[in-house]
C-alpha positions, 0 to 999 in steps of 0.5 A, spaced: 478 612 789 479 617 796 479 623 790 473 620 786 469 619 792 470 627 795 469 629 788 462 625 788 460 628 795 462 636 792 458 634 787 453 632 792 453 638 795 453 643 789 446 639 787 443 639 794 444 648 794 442 648 787 436 646 788 434 649 794 437 655 791 432 655 785 426 653 789 426 659 794 429 665 789 424 664 784 418 664 789 415 670 786 415 667 779 411 662 776 411 654 777 413 654 771 419 658 771 421 655 777 422 649 773 427 651 768 430 654 773 431 648 777 433 643 771 438 647 768 442 649 775 442 642 776 444 640 770 449 645 769 452 643 776 453 637 774 457 639 768 461 645 771 463 640 777 465 634 772 469 639 768 472 642 774 475 635 777 478 634 771 481 640 770 484 640 778 486 633 776 489 635 769 492 641 772 496 637 778 499 632 773 502 638 769 505 641 775 500 647 774 497 651 779 490 649 780 489 656 783 491 659 776 486 655 771 480 652 774 478 658 779 477 663 773 474 658 769 469 656 774 468 663 775 467 664 767 464 658 764 459 658 770 454 664 767 455 661 759 454 653 761 447 656 765 446 661 760 446 655 755 443 649 758 437 654 761 436 656 753 436 649 752 432 646 757 427 652 756 427 650 748 424 643 750 420 644 756 416 649 752 414 644 746 410 641 752 407 647 755 401 644 755 403 638 760 401 642 766 403 636 771 410 636 768 412 642 772 410 640 779 412 633 777 420 635 775 420 639 781 418 634 786 423 629 784 428 634 785 426 636 792 425 629 793 432 627 791 435 633 796 436 629 801 439 623 798 444 628 796 445 631 803 447 624 805 451 623 800 455 629 802 455 627 809 460 621 808 466 626 807 467 630 814 470 636 810 465 636 804 459 636 810 462 642 813 461 646 807 454 642 807 453 645 814 455 652 813 455 653 805 447 656 805 449 663 807 455 665 802 450 662 797 443 666 799 447 672 800 450 672 793 444 670 790 441 677 793 447 681 791 447 678 784 439 680 784 440 687 785 445 688 778 440 684 775 435 689 776 439 694 774 440 691 768 433 690 767 432 697 768 438 699 763 437 694 758 430 696 755 432 704 755 435 706 748 440 710 750 443 703 754 443 700 746 449 694 747 448 694 755 447 686 755 453 685 751 458 688 754 455 686 761 457 679 761 464 681 759 464 687 764 462 681 770 465 675 767 473 678 767 472 682 774 470 675 777 474 671 775 480 676 777 479 677 784 476 669 785 484 668 782 486 672 788 481 669 793 484 662 792 492 664 791 491 668 798 487 663 801 493 658 798 498 663 802 495 662 809 495 655 808 502 654 807 504 658 813 499 660 817 493 656 821 486 658 821 485 664 826 491 666 826 494 671 820 501 672 819 504 679 822 504 683 816 496 681 815 493 683 822 490 689 820 482 688 819 482 694 814 489 694 810 491 701 807 489 700 799 497 703 798 500 696 802 495 691 798 497 695 791 505 697 792 508 693 797 513 687 796 510 681 799 507 676 794 499 677 794 501 685 792 505 683 787 498 678 784 493 684 786 498 688 781 499 683 776 491 681 776 489 688 776 494 690 770 491 684 766 484 687 766 486 693 761 489 688 755 484 683 757 478 688 756 481 690 750 481 683 746 474 683 748 472 690 746 476 688 739 472 681 738 465 684 740 466 690 734 469 684 730 463 680 731 459 686 731 455 684 737 451 690 740 448 696 738 453 701 740 460 704 736 466 703 739 467 710 740 473 714 743 469 716 750 465 710 750 472 706 750 475 710 755 469 710 760 469 702 760 475 702 761 476 706 767 470 702 770 473 696 769 479 698 772 475 701 778 471 695 779 477 690 779 480 695 784 475 695 788 474 687 788 481 686 789 481 690 796 475 687 798 478 680 796 484 682 802 478 685 807 473 678 806 479 674 806 482 676 812 476 676 816 474 669 813 481 666 817 480 669 822 474 666 824 476 659 822 472 659 815 476 657 810 476 663 804 476 657 799 469 655 800 466 661 803 469 668 799 469 667 792 461 667 791 461 673 796 466 677 791 463 674 783 456 676 786 460 683 787 463 683 781 456 682 778 453 687 781 459 693 781 460 690 773 453 692 772 452 699 776 459 702 773 457 699 766 450 703 766 454 708 769 459 708 763 453 708 758 449 714 762 455 719 761 456 717 754 450 719 752 450 725 757 456 727 752 452 726 746 447 730 748 452 736 749 
């Protein structure tokens, strides 16, 4: 019962954060756009939250580390579920486009429900702490991801960047999933071998040498190497799948594949280093990295992935123009 209560409290936090985020984010859009965002985000948060509770419970019963299962699923399925729910409800509400009273009514219902979700979340002390201090990562992550969205918006309509919309979710999703796993593993390591505010002796550098992160014999370094090299076969599988399904409007030429893989490895390498620095900083400040680091990292993965992919397309265009 306590586990189910904690899950419901966490679900209430996510609903309140989703509502506030989607009310704040689209202030430059029409009210109708806010309706789509609020409704779809709340539904996707609910569905994903229930799914994660089931995955974590099942992983523990099966003797599998939830860090290796739940974290990448949450990082990758979040975008997929949100896009699916957004498209479904946008189509549904489009049928009611003449009902001008509907958008303010639905938004008002969610705004009115937010205080009740906040009260429900306060029942658990650990969840209440997230409710108080968990807003900054959500807002900052939203801003960082929006910058990546602006890059995508500028490139997706350019004929020289055809296929950008197909490869962007792959680039961002793989990078975000891998660093989310690493952040959870480092956080679990710190919870096991140290206490908040105190870092182990070998992790006390504010800006660690990249060589120690990727080439030492420490357990976190070994996992960083594994995750870094996992990006290569993972992206090759996705590239083959895209080609098999005839997705995109760009041929998978040798220069494109090489630039794409180099961009993917550069993205993951940067993210793994930032993960180490960010988790250490948060642990030193007595902030739980499990709750606060992953939003920053996945948002940074979106920004870096989109920017590097745009650079990849531009280089291919320059080569073809020679």
